[in-house]
C-alpha positions in Angstrom: 0.2 -0.4 -0.1 1.7 3.1 -1.0 1.4 5.7 1.5 1.1 9.3 0.1 3.2 12.1 2.2 2.0 15.6 0.9 4.2 17.1 4.3 7.2 17.2 2.1 6.5 19.2 -1.0 6.6 21.9 1.9 9.7 22.4 1.2 9.4 22.8 -2.3 6.7 25.6 -1.3 8.4 28.3 -2.8 9.4 26.5 -6.0 5.7 25.7 -6.7 4.2 29.0 -6.1 6.6 30.7 -8.3 5.8 28.6 -11.0 1.8 29.4 -10.2 3.0 33.0 -10.7 4.4 32.7 -13.8 1.0 30.3 -15.0 -1.1 32.8 -14.1 0.8 36.0 -15.9 1.4 34.0 -18.8 -2.3 33.0 -19.4 -3.0 36.7 -19.2 -0.4 37.9 -21.6 -1.7 35.3 -23.3 -5.4 36.3 -22.9 -5.3 39.9 -23.8 -2.6 38.7 -27.3 -5.5 36.4 -28.3 -8.6 38.3 -27.7 -6.6 41.1 -29.7 -6.0 38.9 -32.6 -9.4 37.2 -32.3 -10.2 41.1 -32.9 -8.5 41.7 -35.5 -9.3 38.5 -37.1 -12.6 38.3 -37.0 -13.0 42.4 -38.3 -10.8 41.2 -41.5 -13.4 38.2 -41.8 -16.4 41.0 -41.5 -14.5 43.0 -44.2 -15.9 43.8 -47.8 -11.8 43.0 -49.0 -11.7 39.6 -50.3 -8.2 39.4 -49.6 -8.8 40.5 -46.0 -11.7 37.7 -45.6 -9.2 34.4 -47.3 -6.4 36.0 -44.9 -8.3 35.6 -42.4 -9.5 32.6 -42.6 -6.2 30.7 -43.9 -5.0 32.0 -40.1 -8.0 30.8 -38.7 -8.0 27.1 -40.1 -4.4 26.9 -39.6 -4.4 27.5 -36.2 -7.6 25.7 -35.4 -6.9 22.3 -37.6 -3.7 22.0 -36.0 -2.2 20.4 -32.5 -1.4 23.5 -30.7 1.6 20.8 -29.2 2.9 20.9 -32.9 2.4 24.5 -32.7 4.5 24.9 -29.8 7.4 23.3 -31.2 7.7 24.9 -34.5 7.1 27.9 -33.0 10.4 26.7 -31.1 12.4 24.9 -34.2 11.1 26.3 -37.1 9.8 29.7 -36.5 13.7 31.3 -36.2 15.0 29.4 -38.9 12.9 30.5 -41.6 12.8 34.4 -40.2 16.6 34.7 -39.5 16.1 35.3 -35.8 16.7 34.6 -32.4 13.3 32.9 -30.6 13.1 32.0 -26.4 11.4 29.6 -24.9 9.3 32.2 -23.3 8.4 34.7 -26.8 7.7 31.2 -28.3 5.5 30.0 -26.5 3.4 33.3 -26.0 3.2 33.5 -30.0 2.4 30.3 -30.3 -0.5 30.7 -27.7 -1.6 34.0 -28.6 -1.9 32.8 -32.3 -3.6 29.6 -31.8 -6.5 30.9 -28.8 -6.6 34.3 -31.5 -8.0 31.8 -34.0 -10.9 30.2 -31.5 -11.8 33.4 -30.2 -11.6 35.2 -33.9 -14.9 33.3 -34.7 -16.7 34.3 -31.0 -16.4 37.3 -32.0 -17.7 36.9 -35.6 -20.4 35.2 -34.6 -20.8 37.7 -31.8 -21.0 40.5 -34.0 -23.0 39.0 -37.1 -25.7 38.2 -34.5 -27.0 41.5 -34.1 -29.9 42.8 -36.4 -28.2 44.8 -39.0 -31.1 46.9 -39.0 -28.7 48.8 -35.6 -25.9 48.8 -38.0 -29.1 50.6 -40.2 -29.4 52.9 -37.7 -26.0 53.9 -37.4 -25.9 54.8 -41.0 -29.4 56.8 -40.5 -27.7 58.8 -37.5 -24.5 60.0 -39.7 -22.5 57.7 -37.8 -19.4 55.5 -40.0 -19.5 52.0 -40.4 -16.1 52.0 -37.7 -18.5 54.2 -35.6 -21.8 52.5 -35.7 -19.5 49.2 -34.8 -17.6 50.8 -32.2 -20.6 52.3 -30.6 -23.4 50.0 -30.9 -22.6 46.9 -32.8 -19.9 45.9 -30.2 -20.8 47.2 -26.7 -24.3 45.2 -27.2 -22.1 41.9 -28.4 -20.2 41.8 -26.4 -22.8 41.0 -23.6 -23.5 37.3 -25.7 -19.5 36.9 -26.0 -19.0 36.9 -22.8 -19.9 33.1 -21.6 -17.8 31.3 -24.7 -14.8 34.4 -24.5 -14.6 33.3 -20.9 -14.4 29.9 -21.2 -11.9 30.6 -24.5 -9.7 32.0 -21.4 -10.5 28.9 -19.6 -9.3 26.3 -22.5 -6.3 29.3 -22.4 -5.0 28.5 -18.5 -5.3 25.0 -19.4 -3.2 25.1 -22.8 -0.9 26.8 -20.8 0.6 23.9 -19.4 2.1 22.4 -22.3 4.8 25.3 -22.0 7.2 23.4 -20.2 7.9 20.8 -23.1 9.5 24.2 -24.3 11.0 24.0 -20.5 9.5 27.1 -19.2 9.4 27.4 -15.5 5.6 27.3 -15.3 3.7 25.5 -13.2 3.7 22.2 -14.4 7.8 22.6 -15.2 8.3 23.1 -11.8 6.6 20.0 -10.6 9.0 18.3 -12.6 11.6 19.8 -11.0 10.3 18.6 -7.7 9.0 15.2 -8.5 12.5 14.0 -9.7 14.2 16.0 -6.6 11.7 14.5 -4.4 10.8 11.3 -5.7 7.4 11.9 -4.8 5.6 11.8 -8.2 2.1 10.9 -6.9 1.8 14.1 -4.1 3.5 16.0 -6.3 1.1 16.1 -10.2 -2.1 15.9 -7.5 -1.0 18.7 -5.6 -0.9 20.6 -9.2 -4.6 19.2 -10.6 -5.8 20.2 -7.1 -3.7 23.8 -7.9 -6.1 24.0 -11.6 -9.2 23.4 -10.3 -8.8 25.0 -6.7 -8.6 28.2 -9.7 -10.8 26.5 -13.1 -13.6 25.5 -10.9 -14.6 29.3 -9.7 -14.5 30.4 -12.8 -16.5 27.2 -14.9 -19.2 28.4 -12.6 -19.0 31.8 -13.3 -19.4 31.1 -16.7 -22.2 28.6 -15.9 -23.8 31.4 -14.2 -23.7 33.5 -16.5 -25.1 32.1 -19.6 -27.7 30.6 -17.5 -28.3 34.7 -16.8 -28.2 34.9 -20.6 -30.8 32.8 -21.5 -33.9 33.8 -18.8 -32.9 37.9 -19.9 
C-alpha cells in the first residue's frame, strides 16, 4: 500500500508558488494577446475585401486545425530558422498560444457581431455614423454581452493550455512540478497537488461562466 506524504512538498512550496505565478501571468498575457488577434481577425473576416477575408480565414483554419503542441514546437524550432531571428522559449510560447487562442476568439467575436440585427447598423448610418463608429458604439457593446460566456470558456481553455509550455522548459507550474517530482521522488503527491491547484482556480471560473450563461438565457 502506497503511503501518501504531502508534507514533503512544503520544502518546495516557494518553487511551486513561483510556477503558479508564472502560469497566471502567462495566461493573462496570452488571453490579452489572443483577444487582440481575434478581434483583428474577426474584423477582417467581416471585411468587404476578399483578400482580407481569405487571409483571416487561412490564419484561423491553420491554427484551429493543427495541434497546439505541434505549434509550440514549430514556433520554437522552425520559425527562427525561417525568419532568421532568435526565439526564447517564453517568446515562442507566447506567440504560439496567443495565435492559437486568437483563432478561436475570432470565431466567437465574429459570431457575436453577426448575431446583432442588421437594423442596428442601418440605424447608425441613419444617424450619420461611419461603419467603424457604428461598430464601436452600437454593435460591439451589444455583441460583447453575448460573447462574454464563450470568451470566458475559451480563456479557461487557454489557462489549461499553458501546461504545455513545460515542453519548452518555460518554468510554469507543471515544469516546476516536474523538477520537484524528480528531486523529491514523490511524483504522485506532486502531480496531485498541481491538479488540485488548477482545479481550485478553474472551478470557480467555470461556475461563474455557467451562471452567466443561465442569466443570458433567462433574459
